[in-house]
N, C-alpha and C positions, 0 to 999 in steps of 0.2 A: 539935545533935541533929536539925537539919533537913537535914544533908548528904546522906543516902541519898535523900531525896525529890527534892532538886535534881538529883542524878545520874540518877535515874530519869526526871525530866522532860526533861533534856537528851538522854538516850539515846533517849527516845521521839520527840523532835523530830528528831534525826538520822535515825532509822529512817523517820519519815514523809517527810522530805525525800528520802531515797534512793528510797522507793517512788514519790514524785511525779515523780522524774527518770527512772524506768525507762520507756523508750519503749514505746508501744503497738505490738504486732506488726502487721505487714502480713499479711493473711490471704487465701488462695485457697480457694474452695469448690468441691469436686467434687460435682456434683449429677447423679445418674444412677440407673438401675435396678440395684439390688444384690441383688434376690431374685426377680425375675420372668424372663420369657422372653428378655430382652436382657442379663441379668447376665453371661453368659459373655464377651461381647466388650468390655465396659466394666467395670462393677462395681468390685470391690476392686482389680482390676488398674490401673484408671485412677487410683485413689488412690495406689497404689505409684508409678506413673509421675510423678505430680505431685510426690511427695516426692523422687524421684530428681532432678528438675529443680531443686528448692530446694537439695538437697544439692550438686549440681554448680555452682550459682551461689554457693555459700558460705554459705547460710543467712541472709543479711541483704541488705536493700535499703533505700536511703535512710537508712542507719545504724540500721535497726530489724530485729529478728528476723522471719523469715517462718514462718508456720504454715499447715498444710493442714487444712481442715475437710472433712467429707464427710457426705452424707445420701442416703437412698433415697427417690426421689419416687414410687415404686410405679407409674410410668407414668400418673400422674394430674396433669393440668395445674394443677388448683387446689391440690393438695398442693405441687407444685413452686413455684408462685408464692408461696405462704405461707412456705415455707422460705427462698426467695430474699429476700423482704421482711425477714424476721427477721435473716437474715445481714447485709444491707446496713444496717439500722437499729440493730441491737443488737450485732452481732459484728464490725463494722468490716471486713467482707469487701470486697475491692477488685475481685475478678473471680470470676465463676462459670464453671466449665468442664465440658465433656463434653456434658450435656443430651441424653440419649437420647430419641428420638422428636421429630418436628417439632412436634406439638401442644404438648409441654412447652416446647420452645424458644420458640415463639410466645407462650406465657403468660408466661414469664420475661422475654421481651423488653420487655413493657410496664413491668414493675417496674424492670428494669435501666435503661431509658431515663429513667424518672422520677427515679432516684437517680444517674444518670450513672456507672454502673459497667460495667465491661467484661463482655461476654458472648462467651466463647471456645468455639465449637461444634466438637465432634469426632465426634458420632455421630448427630445428626439428619440426615436425608437430603434434605429438600426444598430444591431450588435457589432457591426463593422467599425463603429466609432472606438471600440476597444479591441478590434480585430486588425484587419489589414490597414486601417486608418488610425491605429493607436498612436499616441504621442506622449512625450514626457510632461506635457502641460495639461493633459486631459484627465478629468474624473467624470464618470457616468454613473449617476445615482438613481435608485428607485425601481426601475424596470427597463426592459428592452424587448424587442420583438421575439428574441429567442426564448426568454423566460416566460413571457405571456403565452407563447405558442406551445411550449413543451408541457406546461401545466394543464392547459385546456385540452390539448390533443390527447395526451395520455389518459386523462380522466374520462374523456368522451368515448374514445375507442374501447376502453375497458368496460364501459357501460353498454356496449353494443352499438354505439353510433359510429359505424365504420365506413360509411360512404359520405363524401364531402363535395360541396361545390362552393367556390370562392367568389364573392363579390368584393372587388379590390380597388382601392383608390389608386389612381395613376400617379404615384410618386414613390420616391426611393424607400421611405419608411414602410409604406403599405406593401410594396413589393416584397420587402424583407419579411414582413409578417406572414404573407402567403407562402413564401419559399420555406420558411422555417416550419410552419404548421403542416404544410404538405409533406415535408420530409418526415416529420414525426408520425403523421397518420400512416404513411407507407411502412415505416419501420415497425409500427405497432400492428401491422397486418391489415390496415384499412386501404381504401381506394379513393382517389380523387377523380371525380366524374367530369369536372370541367371548371372553368373560371372565366370571369369577365371583368373588365376594368372600366372604371368610371372617372370622369374629371373631378377635380377638387371643387367642392361647393355645389354638387349636384342636388337639385330640388326634386326631380322626378326620377325615381328609381324603377319605374314600371317595367321598362324593357329588360333591365338587368335581373329583376326579381322573377319575371316570367320565365327567363332562361333557367334560373335556379329551380323554379317550381317544376318545369318540364323535365329537368334532369332526374327528378325523384330521389335526389340525394337525401339521406337522413339528416345531414347537417348542412345548413347554409351558413357558411362562415363569413363574417364581415371583417375584412382586412382594411379597415379605415379608422377614422377617429372623429371626435367632436360632433358637429352638427350633421356631418355625413352619416355617422353611425346612428344617431337618433332618428333622422329622417328614414333611413333604411329599415330600422326596426318597426317604426310606426307603419310604414307602407307594407312591410311583410305581413303584418297582422291584417291590414286592410285587404290585401290580395289573397288572404286565406292560407298562407303557407303554414302558419302555426296550427290553425284549425285542421289542416290537411295532414297533420302528423309530422311535419318537418320541424327540426330544432334550429332556431336562429341563435347563432353563437358569435357574439362580438369579440374580436381578438384584442381590442384595445378600448376599454370602457372606463369612464371616470364617474365618480359619484355625482358630479354635476349633470352627466348624461341621464342618470337615473332620475334626478330631480326634473329634468326637462321632459322626460317621458311620462312621469307619474307612475306610481306603484301599480295602477290598473294595467298599464301597458308593459311595465318592466317586471312584474312579479314572476318569479320562477327562473329568470335569466341567470345563467351561471357564466362567470368569467374570472380572469385573474387580476388581482390588484396588489400593489406593493405597500399599501397603507390604508388603514381605516381609522377614522378619527375616534371612534367609540370603543377601541380595543382594550385600552388600559386606563388606569386613573391618570397617569401622566399625559397620555395622548388626549384625554378628555379635557384636562385643565388647559393645556396649550391650545387646543382646538376651539374651546369656548372663548378664549381671549382673541384668537384669530377671527372668529365669527363676529365678535363685537366690533371689529375694525373693518369687516368685509360684508356689511349689510346682512348679517345673519347667515351667510353662506358657509357651508362646511368646507374644510380644506381638501384638496385633491392630493394624490401622491406627488404630483408635480410641485405644488405649492409647499408641501411639507419637505420635499427634497431641496428646494431652494433655500429654505430656512437652515437645514442641516449643513448644506454645502457652504453657505455664507458663514455660519458660525464656526465650522471646522477650518475654513480657510483663514479666518481672522486669528484663531488660536495658533495655527501653524505659522502665520506671518510673525506673530510675537515670538514664537519658539525659535524660529530661524533668524530673526532680525533681518529679513530679506524681503524684497519686492519681486525678485526674479521668479517667473512662473514655474520653471522646472524645479527650483529649490523648494518652493513652498509646497508644490504638489507632491514631491518626494516625501516631505515631512507628513503630509496628509495620509500617505500610504503607510507610514511607519507607526502611526498612532491609531489605536482602535477608537471607533466613534461610540460615544455614550452621551446621549442627550435625552430630552423629554420624549422624543419620537422614536428613536432606534437605540437598541442596546447591543453592545459587543459586536459591532459590525466592522469588518475589515475591508479596506480597499485593496484590491489585488494589484499585482505588479503592472498589469495592463491598464489600470485605471477603473476597473469594474468594481462597484460596491457589491458585496455579497450579503445583502439584506434578505431576510425571509420574504417569501411571496405567499399570497393567500388565494385559494380558490374560494370564491364567495357566491352566495345565492341571494337574489333579491327577495325580500320578504313580501308577503301578501299585505294588502292595505290593513286588514284586521289584526295583523301581527305586529305592525309598527307601533311603537310606544310614544312617538313624538316626532317633531321635525328632524329630518336627516337620519332617523333610525331606520336604515334601509337594508343593511347586510346581515346575513348569517354567515359566519366563517365556517366553511365545510371542512377545509384542511389547510395545514400550514406546511409549506415546503421550504426547507433550509436553503439558504442562498447558494451553498456549494453544490446543491443538487438542481436548483432551478436554472442557474445561468450556465452558459456554454463553458465547457472545460477550457482551461487555459491552453492546453495542448492542441485544441482544435481551432483556435482563433487566428493563427498566423500573424500574431503581433510581432513586428520586427524587433521590438525591444527585448523580447523574451528569447534567450538563447536555449 
């Protein structure tokens, strides 16, 4: 009469043993702006890109399943740090990706260093993340304020656009954009006639643009991003800056910004980008797959970077058989990146990827051959020329 109880106990023991043997998943955490002014160029699209990387790698690493977590940090460094800490301590997250805004990346850096987890940056713009704030657990991919500034400033001053006025977002990444661009303008023989700073999420740029207009600078440089950039460009046209002969030059623009503006408003704009979906057969194939998962929206450099960072991280985990952030990131630097989106790209000792950068011009409406056919690539700048030289970064890891 005790037989059913014995079977139940044995069955429970077997079930418990199976649960105990089930390996814990490897987790990647996409931490970015998913509801604010920067959500368009990263947001849920970055989560999709990370999941594509996991799928393309086979869904497992070190014999364990891989999962992607995501969270909205609301552009608040304290919120981002709290989420990252919980991910590392409670949820077994091995790497945090994307990290919109430089202030957020700097806050997460302290937590990630303490836990020795990888920090894979795709959308913060400050070059100091691989300069004085470099670390052995950091990789910064795709673009930064230095590369975007040097390409745009050199090309503009060489074309005779040698007086500048900055309309700058009041945050660390935008300050860095202005600082770098102003430095290059002066080195090239140009002059900076003034600057004004605006709060994040500004809807009315009238007072800032009127100051830029009255300066009579040939270039009105927008050192901001996301919705702030598109609002400033639209209002600059409304206030007659472009009609009056001033060139509006966005320092950090994404293909989603061009979509938001429309080709009527954006045609002729020149700026720097680190990725264009329609550049090669490989980028087109990958991007069309991404678009099918992202409501038909083309990938930005940020979303493409999240894919490459996630894929390269998983490969490096398998190669090192390690979950330690510094060990895996060291391996990421040792191996050249070759995937559908980037070819033969090296990650430098300070964590900076040396991918090519592109000076692009937005097509006129009658030149576009279809949805998201927005860019003409004017010139290609090799990564070792576009990004800040290693010797000038003051990275403490570099002797």
